[in-house]
DRENTI-593549 format. One record per atom (N, C-alpha, C, O): x, y, z. Coordinates in steps of 0.1 Angstrom, whole numbers, plus 5000, padded with zeros to 4 digits. Example, Ala and Ser with C-alpha at 12.3 -4.5 7.8 and 13.67 -1.06 7.14 Angstrom:
513249435078/512349555078/513249675078/514249675085/512849785071/513749895071/512950005079/513450115080/
END
This chain:
500849885000/500050005000/500950125000/501950135007/500550224992/501350354992/501250425005/500350405013/502250515007/502350585019/501750725018/501450795028/501550775006/501050905003/500950924988/501450844980/500351034985/500151074970/500651214968/500351304975/501451224957/501951354952/501351374939/501451294930/500651494937/500051524924/500751644918/501251734926/500751664905/501351774899/500951784884/500651684878/500951904878/500651914864/501252044859/501252144866/501652044846/502152164840/501552184826/501152084820/501552304822/501052334808/501952444802/502252544809/502252434790/503052534783/502552554769/502052454762/502752674763/502352704750/503252644740/504452634742/502752594728/503552544718/503952644708/503452754707/505052614701/505652714691/504652754680/504652864675/503752664677/502752684666/501852804670/501552894662/501552814683/500652924688/501553044690/501053164688/502753024694/503653144696/503853214683/503753334682/504153134672/504353194659/503153264653/503253354645/501953214657/500753274652/500253384660/499353454656/500753404672/500353504681/499053464688/498253554692/498753334689/497453294695/497753234709/498953194712/496853244718/497053194732/497153044733/496752974725/497653004745/497752864748/496252814750/495552874757/495952694745/494552644746/494552524756/493452474758/495652474760/495652364770/495352414784/495552534787/495052324793/494852364807/495152244816/494952124811/495552264828/495852154837/495552194851/495652314855/495252094860/494952124874/495151994882/494651894878/495752014893/496051894902/495851934916/496352044920/495151854924/494851894938/494451774946/494051674941/494751784959/494251684969/493351754979/493751854986/492151704980/491151764989/490151664993/489751584985/489651675006/488651585011/489051435010/488151355008/490351415011/490851275010/490851224996/491151104994/490651314986/490651274972/491751344965/491951464967/492551274957/493551334949/493151324934/492751224929/493251444927/492851444913/493851514904/494451614908/494151464892/494951534882/494051534870/493451434865/493951654864/493051674852/493651764842/494251864846/493651724829/494151804819/493151814807/492351724806/493251924799/492351934788/493152014777/493952094779/492751984764/493352044753/492252114745/491352044739/492252244744/491252324737/491352294722/492452284717/490252284715/490252254701/490852364693/490752484695/491652324682/492252414673/491352444661/490452364658/491452554655/490652594644/489852724646/489652764658/489552794635/488852924636/487552924643/487153014649/486852804642/485452804648/485552784663/484552814669/486652744668/486752724683/487452844689/488552834695/486852954688/487453084692/487653094707/488553174711/486953024715/487053044730/487452904736/487152884748/488152824729/488552694734/489352694747/489252614756/490152804748/491052814760/490152824773/490552784784/489052894771/488152914783/487452784786/487152754798/487152704776/486552574778/487452474785/487052414794/488652474781/489652374787/489952414801/490052334810/490052544804/490352594818/489152564827/489352514838/487952584822/486752554829/486652404832/486252364843/486852324822/486652184823/487552124834/487052044842/488852154834/489752094844/489352134858/489452054868/488852254860/488452294874/487052234878/486952194889/486152234869/484852174872/484852034875/484351984885/485551954867/485751814868/486451774881/486151684889/487551854884/488351824896/487551854908/487551774917/486851964908/486052004920/484951894922/484651864933/484351854911/483251754912/483751624918/483051564926/484851574913/485451454918/485851464933/485651364940/486351574937/486751594951/485551594960/485651544971/484451654955/483251664964/482351544964/481751514973/482351474953/481351364951/482051224947/481351144941/483251204951/483951084946/483150954950/482950874942/482750944963/482150824967/480850794959/480650674955/480050894957/478750864950/479050824935/478350744930/480050894929/480350864915/480950724914/480650644904/481850684923/482550554922/481550444925/481650334919/480650454935/479750354939/478550334929/477950224930/478350424920/477250414911/477650304900/478550324893/476850204899/477150094890/476750124875/477250064866/475850224873/475450254860/476550354854/476450474856/477450304847/478550384841/477950494832/478550604833/476950464825/476350574816/475850684824/475950804820/475350654836/474750764844/475850854849/475750974850/477050794853/478150874858/478750964847/479051074849/478850904835/479450974824/478451094820/478951204817/477151064820/476151164817/476251284828/476051394824/476451244840/476451344851/477651434849/477551564850/478851384846/480051464845/479951554833/480351674834/479351504822/479251594810/478151694813/478251804807/477151664821/476151764824/476651874832/476351994831/477551844842/478251944850/479052044841/479052164843/479651984831/480452074821/479452164813/479752284811/478352104809/477452184801/476852304809/476652404803/476552274822/476052384830/477052494831/476752614830/478352454834/479452554835/479652624822/479952754822/479652554811/479852624798/478752724795/479052824789/477552694799/476452784797/476652914804/476353024798/477252914816/477553034823/478653114815/478553234814/479653044810/480653114802/480053174789/480453294786/479153104783/478553154771/477753284774/477853384766/477053284785/476353404789/477253524792/477053634789/478353484800/479253594804/480053654793/480253774793/480453574783/481253624772/480553644759/481053674749/479253624760/478353644748/478753554737/479053604726/478853424740/479253324730/478053264724/477153224731/477953254710/476753214704/476553064703/475453014703/477652984702/477652844700/478552774710/479652814712/478052674717/478852604727/480152534721/481052514729/480052504708/481252434702/482452524703/483552474702/482352654704/483452744705/484352714717/485452754718/483752644727/484452614739/485052464739/485452414750/485052404728/485352264727/486752234732/487752304730/486852114739/488152064744/488051914746/486951864747/489251854748/489251714752/489351714767/489351824774/489351594773/489451584788/490051454792/489751354787/491051464801/491651344807/491751364822/492151474827/491351264830/491551284845/491751144852/491451044847/492351154864/492451044873/492151094887/492651204891/491351014894/491051054908/491150934917/490850824913/491750954929/491950844938/491550884952/491750994957/490850784958/490550794972/490750664979/490250564974/491550654989/492050534995/492650444985/493650474978/492050324982/492550234972/491750244959/492150184949/490750324959/489850334947/490350434937/490850544941/490350404924/490850484914/489750494903/489250394898/489550614898/488650644887/489350724876/490050824879/489250674864/489950734852/488950764841/488150684838/489050884836/488150924825/488950994813/489951054815/488350974801/489051024789/488051044778/487350954775/488151154772/487451184759/488351264750/488751374754/488551214738/489351284728/490751224727/490951114731/491651304721/493051254720/493751284733/493151314743/495051254732/495851254745/496051114750/495551024744/496851094760/497150964765/497250954780/497651054787/496750844786/496850814800/497750694802/497450594796/498750704810/499750594811/499850544826/499750614835/500050414827/500250344840/501650314841/502250244833/502350354852/503650324855/503650224867/503150254878/504150104865/504149994875/505549944877/506449984869/505849864887/507149804889/507649724877/508849714874/506749674868/507149594857/507349684844/507849634834/506949804844/507149894833/506150004831/505550044841/505950044819/505050154816/504150124804/504650074794/502850144805/501950104795/500750194794/500350254804/500150204782/498950294781/497750234787/497450114786/496950324795/495650284800/494550324791/493650244788/494650444786/493650494776/494350564765/495050664767/494150524753/494850574741/494050674734/492850694737/494650754725/494050864718/492850814710/492850704704/491750894710/490650874702/490650964689/490151074689/491350914679/491550984666/491150894655/491350774655/490550954644/490350874632/491550894623/492550964627/491550834611/492650844602/493050984597/494151014593/492051074598/492251214594/492651304606/492751424604/492751244618/493251314629/492051384637/492351454647/490851364633/489651414640/489451344653/489751224655/488951414663/488751354676/487351394682/486651464675/487151364694/485851394701/486151504712/487251514718/485051584714/485151694724/484051684734/483051624731/484251744745/483251744756/481951814752/480951804759/482051904742/480851974738/479951904728/478951954724/480351784723/479651714714/478251684719/478051674732/477251674711/475851644715/475751524724/474951524733/476451424721/476351294729/477751264734/478251154733/478451364740/479851344744/479951234754/480951164754/478951214763/478951104773/479150964766/479650874773/478550954754/478750824747/480150794743/480550674741/480950894741/482350874736/483350874748/484450844746/482850914760/483750914771/484150784776/483250694779/485350754779/485850634785/485850654800/486250754805/485350554808/485350564822/485850434828/485250334825/486850434836/487450314842/487450334857/487950434863/486850234864/486850234879/487650114883/487249994880/488750134891/489550014894/490250054908/489650134915/491349984911/492050014923/493550054920/493950034909/494250094930/495650144928/496650034930/497850054929/496249904931/497149794934/498149784923/497849794911/499449774927/500549754918/500749874909/501349864898/500349994913/500550114905/501550204912/501450234924/502550254904/503550334910/503250484907/503550574915/502650504895/502250644891/501350634879/501350534871/500550744877/499650754866/500150894859/500250994866/500350884846/500751004839/499751034828/499250944821/499351164827/498451204817/499051314808/499851394813/498751314795/499351414786/498451444775/497751354770/498451574770/497751604758/498651564746/499751524748/498051584734/498851534723/500051604720/500951554713/500251724726/501451804724/502651724730/503851744726/502451644741/503451554747/503351414741/504351354738/502151364740/501851234735/502651204722/503251094720/502651294712/503251264699/504751244700/505251174691/505351284711/506751264712/507151144720/508351094719/506251094728/506650984737/505850854735/506050754742/504950854725/504050734723/504050694709/503750774700/504350564706/504250514693/503050424692/502950304696/501950484686/500650414686/500750284677/500050194680/501550294667/501650174658/502250054665/502049944660/503050074675/503649974682/503149954696/503549864704/502250044700/501650044714/502750064724/502650014736/503750144721/504950164730/504950304736/504850404729/505050304749/505250434757/506750434760/507250344766/507450544756/508850554759/509250564774/508450624781/510350504778/510750504792/510850644798/510850664810/511050754790/511150884795/509950924803/510051004813/508750864800/507550894808/507650844822/507350914832/508250734824/508450674837/509450764845/509350784857/510550804838/511550894844/510951024849/511251074860/510051084840/509451214844/508551194856/508451274865/507751084856/506851054867/507651034880/507251074891/508850964879/509650934891/510151064898/510451054910/510351164890/510851284896/509951344907/510451424916/508651314907/507751364917/507951294930/507251334940/508851204931/509251154944/509951254953/509951244965/510451364946/511051474953/510151584958/510651684962/508851564956/507851674960/507351734947/507651704936/506351834950/505651884938/506252014932/506552024920/506452114941/506752254935/508052254927/507952304915/509152204932/510352214924/510352114912/510852144902/509652004914/509551904903/508751964891/509051944880/507652034894/506852084884/507652184875/507552184863/508552264882/509452354874/510352274865/510652314854/510952164871/511852084863/511152014852/511752014841/510051964854/509251894843/508851994832/508951964820/508452114836/508052214827/509252254818/509152264806/510452264824/511652304816/511952184806/512352214795/511852064811/512051944802/511151944790/511551924779/509851974793/508851974782/509152084772/509052074760/509452204778/509752314769/510952304761/510952344749/511952234766/513252224759/513252104749/513652124737/512751994753/512951874745/511751834737/511851754727/510551884741/509351844734/508851964726/508751964713/508452074732/507952194725/509052254717/508852294706/510252264723/511352334716/511952254705/512752304697/511552134703/512152044692/511552074678/512052024668/510452154678/509852184665/509252324665/508752374675/509252384653/508652524652/507152514651/506552624652/506652394649/505152384648/504652294659/503552234658/505352294670/504952214682/503652264687/503352384687/502752174693/501452214698/501652244713/502652224719/500552304719/500552324733/500752194740/500352094735/501352194752/501652064759/501252074773/501552164780/500551964778/500251954792/500651814797/500551714789/501151804809/501651674815/501251674829/501651764837/500551574834/500151564848/500551424853/500651324846/500851424866/501251304873/500551284886/500451374894/500151154889/499751124902/500751014907/500850904901/501551054917/502650964921/502350904935/501950974944/502550774936/502150694948/503450674956/504250584952/503650744967/504850744975/504950604982/504050544986/506250554982/506550434989/506250304980/506350194985/505950324968/505750214959/506950194950/507850274949/507050074944/508250034937/508250094923/507250084916/509350154919/509550204905/510050104896/510750014900/509750114883/510350024873/511850054871/512250164873/512549954866/513949984862/513950034848/513849954838/514050164846/513950224832/514950174823/514850184810/516150124828/517150084819/516849954812/517449914802/515849884817/515449754811/514149774802/513749674795/513649894802/512449914794/512749934779/513749984775/511849884771/511949894756/511850044752/510950114756/512750084743/512550224737/512150214723/511750324717/512150094717/511750074703/510949944703/511149854710/510049944693/509249814692/508749814677/508549914671/508549684673/508049664659/506549704658/505749694668/506149744647/504749784644/503849664645/504249554641/502649684651/501749574652/501349524638/501149604629/501249394636/500749334624/499249354624/498649314634/498649404614/497249434614/496649424601/497249454590/495349374600/494649364588/493949494585/494049584592/493349504573/492649624569/491249634574/490549734572/490749524581/489449524586/489149634596/490049654605/488049694596/487649804606/486449764613/485749664609/486149834624/484949804631/483649834623/482649774625/483849934614/482649964605/482349844597/481149814594/483449774592/483249654584/482449544592/481549484587/482749534605/482149434614/480649474616/479749384615/480349604618/479049644620/478149624608/477049574609/478749654596/477949634583/477749484581/476649444575/478649394584/478549254581/477549184590/476849094585/477349224602/476449164611/475049214609/474049144614/474849324603/473549384602/472549294595/471449274600/472849234583/471849144577/471549024586/470348974586/472448974594/472248864603/471248894614/470348824617/471349024619/470449064629/469049084624/468049054630/468949144612/467649154606/466949024603/465749014606/467748924599/467248794597/466748734610/465648664611/467548744620/467248694633/465948754638/465048694644/465848884636/464648964640/463348904633/462348894639/463548874620/462348824613/461948684618/460848654619/462948594621/462748464626/461948464639/460948394641/462448554648/461848564661/460448614660/459548574668/460248714651/458948774649/457948664644/456848654648/458448584635/457648484629/457248374639/456148334640/458248334647/457948234658/456948294668/456048224672/457148414671/456148484681/454748484675/453848464682/454648514662/453348514655/452748374655/451548364657/453548274652/452948134652/452448094665/451448024666/453048134676/452648104689/451248154692/450348094697/451048284687/449748344689/448648274680/447548254685/449048234668/448048164659/447648034665/446448004666/448647954671/448347824677/447447844689/446447764691/447647944696/446847964708/445447994705/444447954712/445248074694/443848114690/443148004683/441947994683/443947914676/443347804669/442747694677/441947614672/443047684689/442547584698/441047594700/440647704704/440247484698/438847494699/438447504714/439147464723/437247564715/436747584729/436447444734/435847364727/436747414746/436447274752/434947264754/434247354758/434447134751/433047104752/432747084767/433547044775/431447124771/431047104785/431146954788/430746864780/431646924800/431846784804/430946764817/430546854824/430746634819/430046594831/430946614843/432246624841/430346614854/431146634866/432246524867/431846414867/433446564867/434546454867/434646394881/434146434891/435346284880/435646214893/436646294901/437346374895/436746274914/437646354922/439046354917/439746454917/439646234913/441046234909/441246314896/442346364894/440246314887/440246394875/440246544878/440946624871/439546584888/439446714892/440846764896/441246874893/441546684903/442946714907/443846744895/444646834895/443646664885/444446674873/444046804866/444846874860/442746834865/442246954859/442847084866/443047184859/443047074878/443547194886/444947224882/445447344885/445647134876/447047164872/447247234859/448247294856/446147234851/446147294838/446447444838/447247494830/445847524847/446247664848/447747694849/448147794844/448447604856/449947624857/450547624843/451447704841/450147534834/450647524821/450247654813/451147704806/449047704815/448647824808/449347944813/449548034805/449747954825/450448064830/451848074824/452348184823/452447964821/453747964816/453848024801/454848074797/452748004794/452748054780/452948204778/453748234770/452248284785/452548434784/453948464788/454548554782/454548384797/455948414801/456848384789/457848454787/456548274782/457348244770/457248354759/458248384753/456048394757/455848504747/456548634751/457048704743/456448664764/457148784769/458648774767/459248874764/459148654769/460648644766/460948664752/461948734749/460148624743/460348644729/460248794726/461048854718/459348864733/459249014731/460449084736/460949174729/461049034747/462249094752/463349084742/464149174740/463448964737/464548934727/464449024715/465349074710/463149044710/462849124699/463249274702/463849344694/462949314715/463349444719/464849464719/465349574714/465549364724/467049374724/467649384710/468549464708/467049304701/467549304687/467349444681/468149504674/466149504684/465849634679/466749734684/467249824677/467149724697/468149824703/469449804696/470149904693/469949684694/471149654687/471149714673/472149774669/470049704666/469949764653/470149914653/470749984645/469449974664/469650124666/471050164668/471550264663/471750084677/473150114680/474050104667/474850194665/473749994659/474549984647/474250104638/475150154631/473050144637/472650264629/473350384634/473850464626/473450404647/474150514653/475650514649/476250614646/476250384650/477650374647/477950414633/478950484630/477050364624/477250394609/477150544607/477850604599/476250614615/476050754613/477250834617/477750924611/477850794629/479050854634/480250834625/480950924622/480350714620/481550684612/481350754598/482350804593/480150764593/479950834581/480250984582/480851044573/479851044594/480151184596/481651204598/482151304593/482351114605/483751124606/484451114593/485551174590/483951014585/484650994572/484351104562/484851104551/
END
């Protein structure tokens, strides 16, 4: 078990924004309060239509951090993940509405940003991510990605201002067992330390996280200088960069000298998830037709049965047998209701596939 937690986060402007004379659009925030430690970073969307993205990212990191510090137990214990994701995005939408009113902003998309966070209380850990950027786990055995960038082949990503942002948000609830540190970074850092084609996080991330063993204030200055010199300073078109760390004191660090710094590209086919969705659609439609047909036949058979003719008073033992018949009749509606439930599930799956096709077509 760790002995304590040190949190820290830095943000610096990229040369691309310096050369254009535009402000930094990243934001970061790290705090420990109410027994909860949180690190949160956000990357404001680039582009002319996102005129106030820097206000969105700054608002996002503070609202989400404050929410997690105040309501961690309720959010962690809620088993309906969709409800938690929806609540967090609703908190942002409420805060963004205030900014829109204050700054006379006409469209909420102007505040668009990504979001990455980690929150810990005792042994419980909650991680959230929407958009690009990277969240990394540093353990005694090495360094590996927990949540990878959400980008398509054209570099497009998702923002917290999307109409259904909660559907795109990843949420992980776990524990801190065997964790030495969690590192979060926007794409301004990610592009320099992560090889997505090989799934490799470079050892430098573990080294940067390890420096937080010396405390927060001085280390933040040191990490900021490192990012400015070796990451932002390495290119005239570098993006804004944010890097955050949650360091678990008293835990074992990996031996960075043994970690891989290069790796072969993953062997991969050209098949996509869109291909899978389109391939299964005819099968689901056929299954839906079969189940509907079976359900219809059940109703026909039930109606086709002739009315029983009046009988003479049965013998006592026959009466006992007659009393068992209602039990059989009660089971029939149950069977039909199960079929209805299956039909409903298939209908929902078809709707989901339709939604996936719509999203993929819009992104394409």
